[in-house]
C-alpha positions in Angstrom: -56.6 -153.8 202.3 -54.5 -152.7 198.8 -50.6 -153.7 198.5 -49.8 -150.9 196.5 -51.0 -148.2 199.3 -49.7 -150.2 202.0 -45.6 -149.9 199.6 -46.3 -146.4 199.2 -46.8 -146.0 203.0 -43.8 -148.1 203.6 -42.1 -145.9 201.3 -42.9 -142.6 202.7 -42.1 -143.9 206.1 -38.9 -144.7 204.8 -38.4 -141.0 203.3 -39.5 -139.3 206.0 -36.8 -140.9 208.3 -34.2 -140.3 206.1 -34.5 -137.0 205.9 -32.5 -134.6 207.6 -34.5 -131.5 206.3 -35.9 -131.5 210.2 -35.6 -133.1 213.1 -35.8 -136.6 214.6 -39.0 -135.2 216.8 -40.4 -133.6 213.7 -39.7 -136.6 211.5 -41.0 -139.0 213.9 -44.7 -137.4 214.6 -44.9 -137.2 210.6 -44.9 -140.8 211.2 -47.0 -141.5 213.6 -49.5 -139.6 211.4 -49.1 -141.8 208.4 -49.6 -144.8 210.7 -52.6 -143.5 212.1 -54.2 -142.6 208.9 -53.5 -146.0 207.4 -54.6 -148.0 210.2 -57.7 -145.7 210.6 -56.9 -145.4 214.5 -57.8 -142.4 216.8 -54.3 -142.7 218.5 -50.5 -144.0 217.7 -47.7 -143.7 219.6 -43.7 -144.7 219.3 -42.3 -145.2 222.4 -38.4 -145.6 222.9 -36.4 -147.1 225.9 -34.5 -144.8 227.7 -31.6 -147.1 229.2 -30.2 -144.0 231.5 -33.3 -144.4 233.6 -34.9 -147.6 232.4 -38.2 -146.4 231.0 -40.0 -146.0 228.2 -40.6 -142.4 227.0 -43.4 -141.3 224.5 -41.0 -139.9 221.6 -44.3 -139.4 219.3 -48.2 -139.4 219.6 -50.8 -138.4 217.5 -52.2 -136.9 220.9 -49.0 -134.2 221.9 -49.8 -134.3 225.3 -48.5 -137.5 226.1 -45.0 -136.7 224.5 -42.4 -137.1 227.2 -44.7 -139.0 229.4 -42.4 -141.9 230.7 -43.0 -145.6 231.7 -40.5 -147.6 233.9 -39.9 -150.7 232.5 -40.7 -152.4 235.6 -44.1 -150.7 235.4 -47.4 -153.1 234.0 -48.7 -152.1 231.1 -49.7 -152.7 227.5 -46.3 -151.3 226.0 -43.6 -153.0 228.8 -45.8 -156.3 228.2 -45.2 -156.6 224.7 -41.4 -155.5 225.6 -40.9 -158.5 228.1 -42.7 -161.3 226.1 -40.6 -159.8 223.3 -43.9 -160.0 220.8 -46.9 -158.2 219.5 -49.4 -157.8 222.4 -52.9 -157.5 221.3 -55.5 -156.3 224.4 -59.4 -156.3 224.0 -62.0 -154.4 227.1 -61.3 -158.0 229.3 -57.5 -158.1 229.0 -57.4 -153.8 229.4 -59.6 -154.4 232.6 -55.5 -155.4 234.2 -54.2 -152.4 233.4 -54.4 -149.3 234.7 -52.9 -146.7 232.5 -53.3 -143.1 233.3 -56.0 -140.7 232.7 -54.9 -139.0 229.6 -54.0 -142.0 227.5 -57.3 -144.2 228.6 -58.6 -146.1 225.9 -62.3 -145.8 224.1 -62.7 -148.8 221.7 -61.2 -151.2 224.1 -58.3 -152.5 221.6 -54.5 -152.1 221.6 -52.0 -153.4 219.7 -47.8 -152.6 221.1 -45.6 -154.1 219.0 -42.0 -154.5 220.3 -39.4 -152.6 218.0 -36.0 -154.3 217.8 -33.0 -154.3 215.6 -30.5 -156.6 215.4 -32.3 -158.2 218.8 -31.7 -155.0 220.4 -34.5 -153.6 221.9 -35.6 -149.7 220.3 -39.0 -149.4 222.1 -42.7 -149.8 221.4 -45.4 -149.2 218.7 -48.6 -148.5 219.9 -51.5 -148.7 217.9 -55.3 -148.0 219.4 -58.6 -147.0 219.6 -59.7 -148.2 215.4 -62.7 -145.6 214.2 -64.9 -148.7 213.4 -64.4 -149.6 217.1 -63.1 -153.1 215.7 -59.8 -155.4 216.3 -57.6 -155.2 213.6 -57.6 -157.7 210.8 -55.1 -160.7 211.0 -53.4 -158.7 207.6 -53.1 -155.5 209.2 -51.8 -157.1 212.3 -49.1 -158.4 210.0 -48.4 -155.1 207.9 -47.9 -153.4 211.7 -45.4 -155.4 212.4 -43.7 -154.4 209.3 -44.0 -151.3 209.9 -42.1 -152.1 213.3 -39.3 -153.8 211.4 -39.0 -150.9 209.1 -38.6 -148.5 211.7 -36.2 -150.5 213.8 -33.1 -149.2 211.7 -33.9 -145.7 211.7 -34.5 -145.7 215.3 -31.4 -147.6 215.9 -29.2 -145.2 214.0 -30.8 -142.0 215.8 -30.5 -143.5 218.9 -27.1 -144.5 218.4 -26.2 -140.7 216.8 -28.0 -139.3 219.8 -25.5 -141.2 222.5 -22.9 -140.4 220.7 -23.6 -137.2 220.9 -23.8 -137.1 224.7 -20.7 -139.3 225.0 -18.9 -136.5 223.2 -20.5 -133.9 225.1 -19.5 -135.5 228.6 -16.2 -136.2 227.5 -16.1 -132.5 226.4 -17.3 -131.7 229.6 -14.7 -133.9 231.6 -11.7 -132.3 229.3 -12.7 -128.8 230.2 -13.0 -129.6 233.5 -9.5 -131.3 233.7 -8.1 -128.4 232.0 -9.5 -126.4 234.6 -8.2 -128.2 237.2 -4.9 -129.2 235.9 -4.5 -124.7 235.4 -5.3 -124.9 239.1 -2.9 -127.2 239.9 -0.5 -125.5 238.2 -0.9 -122.1 240.0 -0.8 -123.7 242.9 1.9 -126.0 242.6 4.0 -122.6 241.3 2.9 -120.6 244.0 4.1 -122.9 246.8 7.5 -123.9 244.7 8.4 -120.4 244.6 7.7 -119.9 248.6 10.0 -122.9 248.7 12.9 -121.7 247.4 13.6 -118.8 249.9 13.7 -121.9 252.9 15.6 -123.6 251.1 18.6 -121.6 250.4 18.8 -120.6 254.1 18.8 -124.3 255.2 21.7 -124.8 252.3 23.8 -121.6 253.3 23.3 -122.6 257.8 24.3 -126.0 256.6 27.5 -125.1 254.4 28.3 -123.1 257.5 27.9 -126.0 259.8 30.9 -127.9 257.6 33.2 -125.6 258.1 32.9 -126.1 262.1 35.0 -129.0 263.7 32.6 -131.6 264.0 33.1 -135.6 264.8 33.0 -138.3 262.1 29.0 -138.8 263.0 28.5 -135.0 262.5 30.0 -134.8 259.8 27.8 -137.7 258.2 24.6 -136.3 259.4 25.8 -132.9 257.8 26.9 -134.6 254.6 23.5 -136.5 254.8 21.1 -133.3 255.3 23.0 -131.4 252.9 22.3 -134.3 249.8 18.9 -134.3 250.7 18.6 -130.0 250.6 20.3 -130.4 247.2 17.8 -132.8 245.9 15.0 -131.1 247.3 16.1 -128.0 245.7 17.1 -129.7 242.0 13.3 -130.8 242.7 12.0 -127.5 242.7 13.9 -126.2 239.8 12.7 -128.8 237.9 9.2 -127.8 238.4 9.5 -124.1 237.9 11.8 -125.1 234.5 9.3 -127.7 233.6 6.6 -125.5 233.9 8.9 -122.7 231.6 9.7 -125.0 229.2 6.3 -125.9 229.0 5.0 -122.3 228.3 8.0 -121.6 226.2 9.4 -119.1 228.3 12.7 -120.7 228.8 15.5 -119.4 225.7 18.5 -121.6 224.6 21.8 -119.9 225.0 24.0 -121.8 223.2 27.6 -121.6 223.5 31.2 -124.0 222.5 31.5 -126.6 225.4 32.8 -130.1 226.0 30.0 -132.8 226.6 33.0 -135.3 228.2 33.9 -132.1 230.4 30.1 -131.8 231.8 30.0 -135.2 232.5 33.2 -135.3 234.3 31.8 -131.8 236.5 28.9 -133.9 237.5 30.3 -136.8 238.2 32.7 -135.2 240.7 29.5 -133.0 242.2 27.9 -136.3 243.5 31.4 -137.9 244.6 30.4 -138.2 248.0 27.4 -139.8 247.3 28.4 -142.5 245.0 30.8 -143.0 247.7 28.6 -143.8 250.4 26.8 -146.5 248.1 30.3 -148.2 246.7 28.9 -146.7 243.2 31.3 -146.6 240.4 31.0 -144.1 237.6 32.6 -144.3 234.7 33.1 -142.0 231.6 33.9 -143.9 228.1 34.3 -141.9 225.3 36.2 -138.7 223.5 36.1 -135.1 224.3 33.3 -134.0 222.3 32.6 -130.5 221.5 28.9 -129.1 220.9 27.1 -125.7 221.0 24.6 -126.5 224.1 23.2 -124.1 226.4 25.5 -125.5 229.5 23.4 -124.6 232.2 20.6 -127.1 230.9 22.7 -129.5 229.3 24.6 -130.0 232.6 21.6 -130.4 234.3 20.0 -132.9 232.2 22.8 -135.0 232.5 23.0 -134.7 236.2 19.3 -135.7 236.5 20.3 -138.9 234.1 23.0 -139.6 236.7 21.0 -139.0 240.1 18.6 -141.6 238.3 20.9 -144.2 237.7 22.4 -143.6 241.5 18.8 -144.0 242.6 18.3 -147.4 240.6 21.5 -148.8 240.7 22.2 -151.8 243.6 25.2 -150.8 246.1 28.6 -151.4 244.8 27.8 -151.7 240.9 28.9 -149.3 238.1 27.4 -146.4 236.3 28.3 -145.7 232.8 28.1 -142.7 230.6 29.3 -143.1 227.4 29.5 -140.2 224.5 29.4 -141.6 220.9 29.3 -139.8 217.5 26.9 -141.0 214.7 28.5 -139.5 211.2 25.5 -140.8 209.3 23.3 -139.2 211.4 25.2 -136.5 212.5 24.2 -136.8 215.9 25.9 -137.5 219.4 24.4 -139.1 221.8 25.2 -139.4 225.4 24.1 -142.4 227.5 23.6 -143.4 230.9 23.7 -147.0 232.1 23.1 -148.6 235.6 23.0 -151.9 236.5 19.8 -152.2 238.1 16.4 -154.2 237.5 15.9 -151.9 233.9 12.8 -151.2 232.9 9.5 -153.1 231.3 9.3 -152.3 227.4 5.5 -151.0 228.1 7.1 -148.1 230.8 10.3 -147.5 228.2 8.1 -144.4 227.0 6.0 -143.2 229.8 9.0 -143.0 232.1 9.4 -139.4 230.6 5.9 -138.4 231.3 5.1 -135.9 234.7 4.8 -137.2 237.8 5.1 -141.2 236.3 5.7 -143.6 238.5 6.3 -147.5 238.4 7.1 -150.5 240.3 10.8 -151.5 240.0 10.5 -155.0 241.9 10.7 -155.8 245.6 14.4 -154.3 246.5 13.5 -150.9 245.2 9.2 -150.9 246.0 7.5 -148.2 244.3 10.1 -145.1 242.7 8.8 -142.3 241.3 10.6 -140.4 237.9 9.2 -137.0 239.6 10.0 -134.1 236.8 13.7 -134.7 236.8 13.4 -137.0 233.3 10.4 -135.2 232.2 12.8 -132.0 232.3 15.6 -133.8 230.5 12.9 -134.2 227.7 11.7 -130.8 227.5 15.7 -129.6 227.1 16.6 -132.6 224.9 13.8 -131.8 222.3 14.1 -127.9 222.8 18.0 -128.1 221.5 16.5 -130.2 218.5 17.4 -133.9 220.0 15.9 -136.9 221.6 15.4 -138.9 224.5 14.8 -142.5 225.0 15.4 -145.5 227.2 16.8 -148.9 226.4 17.7 -151.9 228.0 21.3 -152.1 228.9 23.6 -154.7 227.5 25.1 -155.8 230.6 21.9 -155.8 232.7 19.8 -152.3 233.9 18.6 -149.6 232.2 20.4 -147.1 229.4 18.9 -143.6 229.1 20.3 -142.1 226.3 20.2 -138.4 224.3 21.3 -137.3 220.6 22.0 -133.7 220.0 22.8 -132.7 216.3 25.1 -130.8 215.2 29.0 -130.4 216.0 31.3 -127.5 216.9 32.2 -127.5 213.0 28.6 -127.6 211.5 26.8 -125.8 214.4 23.7 -127.2 214.1 24.3 -129.4 211.1 
């Protein structure tokens, strides 16, 4: 057989498979026709492994009627036999009698050659060459050239399968992302509905609890009312945090800046949790000079309150919470740090604690603790002011949550 003719065939196959002008199936069908004419056979097919359902599927064939037909990899066929033995499988009339192919693929000449297609030891499929026009088996030279063609096709088929797999993965990711967005929107709508309905009952409970505190109560009753009030106030803060986080994320909250002293805001918030601190025997200390800023007083006050409550939650009884206020002349930033003497925050969680509904195991003593939305609210408020919020280790042990605010009363927003 003419070597130049075979080289021309290999060139045509590579050129055809490398072209982007037609679809993959069209290119594969042309290759099947080229191979059939070169080897002078009536039938030629290329079957590809579908790993999703573990089948061999006809990707292209001289007989268009069998394109798309599948064989399970566990089926006993000449194609699966070549894959199993990992080498070309040649069958004559006697050998073919052991196989029962479907009527549509029955052979007429009794000669069949199936060659596994592999790339980097990964099995991709099989090329089948059957029914020679002269009803004779392929010569040894033709068999070697058929094997070489399978090797030439391997890289093209591997690349095509990789592209198809990538497209499927991208489609699956896109579908999953769309579903997540839809679910998140439903969750947000449901949360908003529930939270809005909670505001009324909570306000009623708070009003009645406040009225109880004016009555003549025993020491034990006062303790019960105080504990109930603390939890109701906590519930109210949670509700407000959820609503405000949703509004901040949607850009529906405006920042109304006014001149205020940060140290005074801190003192007010420490005073507001005085009874809670007393119950836990926790001391809260302010370390810093008066610092006047242009900020949204309501939002920054609630940010400080959330950081204080977070510190109380993680600070052991009898320990100390420190709030420090510092001004950095170089960066023109004012920082407010809230430190506790608790178990601290592992490095891998220092950024994630500001994510919505993030939970962290803080040790055997305190068990599972959720940051809820309090810290998420703080992050959004600080960012809306053009500042930063981060977590670091406290020098005396525990954690220190810090937020920075740019500008001063003199420079406004420097």
